VEXDREN-2710 file (C-alpha; in Angstrom, 1 decimal):
% VEXDREN-2710
k/r/px/py/pz
1/MET/2.8/0.9/0.9
2/HIS/0.0/2.5/1.1
3/LYS/-3.9/1.4/1.9
4/PRO/-7.2/3.0/0.5
5/LEU/-10.9/2.4/1.7
6/LEU/-11.0/2.8/5.4
7/ALA/-13.4/5.8/5.8
8/LEU/-13.1/7.1/9.5
9/GLY/-14.7/10.1/8.7
10/LEU/-12.3/12.9/9.5
11/ALA/-11.6/16.5/8.0
12/ALA/-9.0/16.4/5.3
13/THR/-6.1/17.7/5.8
14/ALA/-6.7/18.0/9.5
15/LEU/-3.6/17.9/12.1
16/PHE/-4.4/15.5/15.3
17/SER/-1.8/16.1/18.5
18/LEU/-1.2/12.8/20.8
19/LEU/0.7/13.7/23.8
20/SER/1.9/10.9/26.3
21/PRO/2.4/11.9/29.9
22/ALA/6.3/11.8/29.2
23/ALA/6.0/14.2/26.3
24/ALA/5.4/17.6/28.0
25/ALA/9.0/17.5/28.9
26/SER/10.1/17.0/25.5
27/SER/11.4/20.0/23.4
28/ALA/10.8/18.6/20.3
29/GLN/7.6/17.3/18.7
30/VAL/7.5/14.4/15.7
31/ASN/5.5/14.6/12.8
32/LEU/4.1/12.0/11.3
33/VAL/3.0/12.8/7.5
34/VAL/0.3/11.0/6.1
35/PRO/0.5/11.7/1.9
36/TYR/-3.3/11.6/1.6
37/PRO/-6.3/12.9/3.2
38/ALA/-7.9/12.2/6.3
39/GLY/-9.9/9.4/6.7
40/GLY/-8.4/6.5/4.5
41/GLY/-6.1/3.5/5.2
42/SER/-2.7/5.2/5.5
43/ASP/-4.4/8.1/7.9
44/PHE/-5.9/5.1/9.7
45/ILE/-2.5/3.3/10.3
46/ALA/-0.8/6.4/11.3
47/ARG/-3.6/7.3/13.9
48/THR/-3.1/3.5/15.1
49/LEU/0.1/3.8/15.7
50/ALA/0.6/7.4/17.0
51/PRO/-0.4/7.2/20.6
52/VAL/2.1/4.4/21.1
53/LEU/4.7/5.8/19.5
54/ALA/4.5/8.8/21.3
55/GLU/4.5/7.1/24.7
56/ALA/7.5/5.1/23.9
57/LEU/9.2/8.0/22.6
58/GLY/8.1/10.7/25.4
59/GLN/7.3/13.2/22.6
60/ASN/4.2/14.8/21.3
61/ILE/3.4/13.4/17.7
62/ILE/1.3/15.5/15.1
63/VAL/-0.5/13.3/12.3
64/GLU/0.0/15.6/9.4
65/ASN/-2.2/15.2/6.0
66/LEU/-0.9/16.5/3.1
67/GLY/-2.6/14.7/0.1
68/GLY/-2.2/15.2/-3.6
69/ALA/-0.2/14.2/-6.7
70/GLY/-0.9/10.2/-5.5
71/GLY/1.2/10.5/-2.3
72/ALA/4.0/12.9/-3.9
73/LEU/3.2/15.9/-2.2
74/GLY/3.3/14.5/1.3
75/SER/6.5/12.8/0.3
76/HIS/8.3/15.9/-0.8
77/ARG/7.4/17.5/2.2
78/VAL/9.3/15.3/4.3
79/LEU/12.3/15.8/2.0
80/GLN/12.2/19.5/3.0
81/ARG/12.6/18.9/6.5
82/PRO/16.0/18.3/8.5
83/ALA/17.2/14.1/8.4
84/ASP/16.9/14.4/12.3
85/GLY/14.1/11.8/13.0
86/HIS/11.8/14.3/13.8
87/THR/9.7/14.1/10.6
88/LEU/8.2/10.3/9.5
89/LEU/6.1/9.5/6.6
90/LEU/3.6/7.0/6.5
91/GLY/4.5/5.6/3.3
92/SER/4.4/2.6/0.8
93/PRO/5.8/1.8/-2.4
94/ASN/3.5/3.5/-3.8
95/GLU/4.8/7.0/-2.7
96/VAL/8.4/6.6/-2.4
97/ILE/9.1/3.9/-5.4
98/LEU/6.8/3.8/-7.7
99/ALA/5.8/7.3/-8.1
100/PRO/9.4/8.7/-8.9
101/ALA/9.7/5.9/-11.2
102/VAL/6.9/6.5/-13.6
103/ASN/7.0/10.4/-13.1
104/ASN/10.3/12.2/-14.0
105/ALA/8.7/15.5/-13.1
106/LEU/8.8/14.5/-9.6
107/GLU/11.8/16.2/-7.9
108/TYR/12.8/13.1/-5.7
109/LYS/13.7/9.5/-5.6
110/ALA/13.7/6.3/-3.7
111/GLU/16.9/6.8/-2.5
112/ASP/16.0/10.3/-0.6
113/PHE/14.3/8.1/2.1
114/GLN/15.4/5.4/4.3
115/LEU/12.7/2.8/5.8
116/VAL/12.5/2.7/9.6
117/GLY/10.2/-0.8/9.3
118/ALA/6.6/-1.9/8.0
119/ALA/3.9/-1.5/10.0
120/THR/1.4/-3.5/8.0
121/GLN/1.6/-6.1/5.1
122/THR/-1.3/-6.2/3.2
123/SER/-2.6/-8.9/0.2
124/GLN/-3.3/-7.9/-2.9
125/VAL/-6.6/-9.6/-4.3
126/LEU/-7.8/-9.9/-8.0
127/VAL/-11.3/-9.1/-8.0
128/ALA/-13.8/-8.9/-10.8
129/ARG/-17.2/-7.6/-11.8
130/PRO/-19.7/-9.8/-10.3
131/SER/-21.3/-10.1/-13.6
132/LEU/-18.1/-11.9/-15.3
133/GLU/-18.9/-15.5/-16.0
134/ALA/-15.7/-17.1/-15.8
135/PRO/-15.8/-19.0/-12.7
136/ASP/-11.9/-18.4/-11.8
137/ILE/-8.4/-17.1/-13.1
138/LYS/-7.8/-20.0/-15.1
139/ALA/-11.0/-20.1/-16.8
140/LEU/-11.1/-15.9/-17.6
141/LEU/-7.6/-16.6/-19.1
142/ALA/-8.7/-19.5/-21.0
143/GLN/-11.6/-17.2/-22.4
144/ALA/-9.2/-14.4/-23.4
145/LYS/-6.9/-16.3/-25.7
146/ALA/-10.1/-17.8/-27.7
147/PRO/-9.7/-16.7/-31.3
148/SER/-12.9/-14.2/-31.0
149/ALA/-12.4/-12.8/-27.4
150/GLU/-12.6/-9.2/-26.3
151/PRO/-9.4/-7.9/-24.8
152/ILE/-9.8/-7.6/-20.6
153/SER/-10.0/-4.6/-19.0
154/TYR/-8.2/-4.4/-15.7
155/GLY/-8.7/-1.3/-13.6
156/SER/-6.2/0.6/-11.3
157/VAL/-6.2/3.7/-8.9
158/GLY/-3.7/5.5/-11.6
159/ILE/-0.8/5.3/-14.1
160/GLY/2.4/3.7/-12.1
161/SER/0.3/2.3/-9.3
162/LEU/0.9/-0.5/-7.4
163/TYR/-2.5/-2.3/-8.9
164/HIS/-1.5/-0.7/-12.2
165/VAL/1.7/-2.6/-12.1
166/THR/0.6/-5.8/-10.8
167/GLY/-2.1/-5.8/-13.5
168/ALA/0.5/-5.4/-16.1
169/MET/2.7/-8.2/-14.7
170/LEU/-0.7/-10.5/-14.8
171/ALA/-0.9/-9.5/-18.6
172/SER/2.8/-10.2/-19.3
173/GLU/3.3/-13.4/-17.5
174/THR/-0.1/-15.2/-18.8
175/HIS/0.6/-13.6/-22.4
176/SER/-3.2/-12.4/-22.3
177/ASP/-4.6/-9.6/-24.2
178/MET/-5.3/-6.9/-21.4
179/PHE/-5.6/-3.1/-21.5
180/HIS/-5.4/-0.9/-18.4
181/VAL/-8.2/1.7/-17.3
182/PRO/-6.8/4.1/-15.1
183/TYR/-9.1/5.7/-12.3
184/ARG/-8.8/8.9/-10.1
185/GLY/-8.9/6.7/-6.8
186/ALA/-10.5/3.6/-5.5
187/ALA/-14.0/4.6/-5.0
188/PRO/-14.8/5.2/-8.8
189/LEU/-12.8/2.2/-9.7
190/VAL/-14.8/0.1/-7.3
191/GLN/-17.9/1.8/-8.4
192/ASP/-17.3/0.7/-12.1
193/LEU/-16.3/-3.2/-11.2
194/ILE/-19.7/-3.4/-9.3
195/GLY/-21.4/-1.8/-12.4
196/GLY/-19.6/-4.1/-14.8
197/GLN/-18.0/-1.1/-16.6
198/VAL/-14.3/-2.9/-16.0
199/ASP/-13.8/-6.5/-16.0
200/ILE/-11.0/-6.9/-13.3
201/ALA/-8.8/-5.1/-10.8
202/PHE/-6.4/-5.7/-8.3
203/LEU/-7.3/-4.3/-4.8
204/PRO/-5.9/-4.4/-1.2
205/LEU/-7.6/-7.1/0.7
206/ALA/-8.4/-4.7/3.3
207/GLY/-10.9/-2.2/4.4
208/ASN/-14.5/-2.6/2.5
209/VAL/-13.4/-4.9/-0.1
210/LEU/-13.5/-8.1/1.7
211/GLY/-17.4/-7.0/2.5
212/LEU/-17.8/-6.3/-1.0
213/ILE/-16.6/-9.9/-2.0
214/GLN/-18.4/-11.4/1.3
215/ASP/-21.6/-9.7/-0.3
216/LYS/-21.2/-11.1/-3.8
217/LYS/-20.8/-7.3/-5.0
218/LEU/-17.2/-8.2/-6.0
219/LYS/-16.1/-11.8/-7.4
220/ALA/-12.8/-12.8/-5.7
221/LEU/-10.4/-14.6/-8.4
222/GLY/-7.3/-15.3/-5.9
223/VAL/-4.6/-13.4/-3.8
224/ALA/-1.4/-12.5/-5.3
225/GLN/0.6/-14.3/-2.9
226/ALA/2.3/-17.7/-1.8
227/GLU/-0.1/-18.4/0.6
228/ARG/-3.9/-17.7/1.5
229/ASN/-4.5/-14.8/3.8
230/PRO/-5.7/-15.9/7.0
231/LEU/-8.0/-13.2/7.4
232/ALA/-9.9/-14.6/4.5
233/PRO/-8.8/-18.2/4.2
234/GLY/-11.7/-19.1/2.0
235/ILE/-10.0/-16.9/-0.8
236/PRO/-7.3/-19.4/-3.0
237/THR/-4.0/-17.8/-3.9
238/LEU/-3.7/-17.5/-7.9
239/GLY/-1.4/-20.2/-8.4
240/GLU/-3.8/-22.5/-6.3
241/ILE/-5.9/-22.0/-9.4
242/ASP/-3.5/-21.5/-12.6
243/PRO/-0.1/-23.3/-12.2
244/GLN/1.3/-20.5/-14.5
245/LEU/0.9/-18.2/-11.8
246/ALA/2.6/-20.0/-8.7
247/ASN/5.2/-17.7/-8.2
248/PHE/3.0/-14.5/-8.9
249/HIS/3.7/-13.1/-5.4
250/TYR/2.9/-9.1/-4.9
251/PRO/1.8/-8.8/-1.5
252/THR/2.6/-5.0/0.0
253/TRP/3.4/-3.0/2.8
254/ALA/3.2/0.4/4.5
255/GLY/5.3/1.9/7.1
256/LEU/7.6/4.4/8.8
257/LEU/10.1/6.3/6.4
258/VAL/12.3/9.3/7.0
259/ARG/14.7/11.5/4.9
260/ALA/17.9/9.5/4.1
261/GLY/21.0/10.5/6.3
262/THR/19.1/10.5/9.5
263/PRO/21.5/9.6/12.1
264/ASP/21.5/5.7/13.2
265/GLU/21.1/6.5/16.6
266/ALA/17.7/8.2/15.7
267/LEU/16.6/5.4/13.3
268/VAL/17.5/3.0/16.1
269/ARG/15.3/5.3/18.8
270/LEU/12.4/5.2/15.9
271/GLN/13.0/1.3/15.2
272/THR/12.3/0.6/18.9
273/ALA/9.3/2.5/19.5
274/LEU/7.8/1.2/16.5
275/GLY/8.5/-2.5/17.7
276/LYS/6.8/-1.3/21.0
277/ALA/3.6/-0.2/18.8
278/LEU/3.2/-3.1/16.9
279/ALA/3.7/-5.5/20.1
280/ASP/0.6/-3.0/21.7
281/PRO/-2.2/-6.0/21.5
282/LYS/-4.9/-2.9/20.8
283/VAL/-2.7/-1.7/17.9
284/ARG/-2.4/-5.1/16.6
285/ALA/-6.2/-6.0/16.9
286/SER/-7.1/-2.9/15.0
287/ILE/-4.6/-3.3/12.1
288/GLN/-6.0/-6.9/11.7
289/ASP/-9.8/-5.8/12.2
290/SER/-8.7/-3.4/8.8
291/GLY/-7.5/-6.6/7.1
292/SER/-3.9/-6.2/7.2
293/GLY/-0.9/-8.4/8.6
294/VAL/1.0/-6.7/11.4
295/ALA/4.8/-6.9/10.1
296/GLU/7.6/-7.8/12.2
297/PRO/9.8/-4.8/13.2
298/PRO/13.5/-5.3/11.2
299/SER/16.8/-4.5/12.2
300/LEU/18.5/-1.4/10.6
301/GLU/20.5/-3.6/8.1
302/GLN/17.3/-5.6/7.2
303/ALA/15.4/-2.8/6.5
304/ARG/17.7/-1.2/4.6
305/ARG/18.3/-4.6/2.6
306/PHE/14.5/-4.9/1.9
307/TYR/14.1/-1.5/0.5
308/GLU/16.6/-1.9/-1.9
309/GLN/15.0/-5.0/-3.0
310/GLU/11.4/-3.4/-3.2
311/THR/13.4/-0.7/-5.1
312/SER/15.0/-2.7/-7.6
313/LEU/12.1/-5.2/-8.3
314/PHE/9.7/-2.3/-9.2
315/ARG/11.9/-0.2/-10.9
316/LYS/12.7/-3.4/-13.0
317/ILE/8.9/-3.8/-13.7
318/VAL/8.5/0.0/-14.8
319/SER/11.4/-0.1/-16.8
320/ASP/10.6/-3.7/-18.9
321/LYS/6.7/-2.9/-19.2
322/HIS/7.5/0.9/-20.0
323/ILE/5.3/2.3/-17.8
324/SER/5.2/6.1/-17.3
325/VAL/2.7/8.9/-16.9
326/ASP/4.5/10.8/-19.5
END
């Protein structure tokens, strides 16, 4: 998937070359497409991985930022290039699964991509405006069902985004009166949460979100996964607080994808390089410092199966909840 909110102060749409000593002898470079402007969470992951990937592959890696349309422009760019393993996407469920599922105008579908492997795993945390009176999710849901209660507003970074989908599932599974408020990105959403204009939202427990929680500018109601996040052990799971949410598990991931049809030989080579990058102590420390966990490199079959499961899961939610940008 896909993590906002890590500002690095880099120029938008910048290109960044990382050349290992062995790369000079290589005849082909690798382009790592980030479907968002430079300076965000996806860009941070790409630039953290790129030097070690370049060393492992013996090739020059260029990080190419192409933002727009919620990540769809950069994703489509990958599909315009040959399926030879020389163009990678730093993607998440947001761009490759959800975007085409909710927008029929996009000229690609999830099956046009193949997952090399996840690089990061990130918790989704349910946060609330600091002025919210309810102390936890159970109390909030109880209040929402009172006869004279106002419906709960939940924000997201856009229609069909992972955070919209998770909010819709919360409303559905708890039979609560909630309405969706889409924003154009995380910054205005967080600003309105802090200001009290929207009640709750799911956000990645990464970047500055944890800091805002610690500073009491946002109220954490729980993480949407089976176990507490070891990087933020003080925040309970939603299921700990409310038993009806015991199976409410929606962690997310970001990783490397290629165009479908890329030869297995190229995929294995890329997976090996990704495994080396994720084993590097500096890479691991950087990812963990950002608030995410480091994913375990999969086999080809594990990556295929996982990607198919994710695609089926999110398509079913989009269909069942009638989520569409149309």
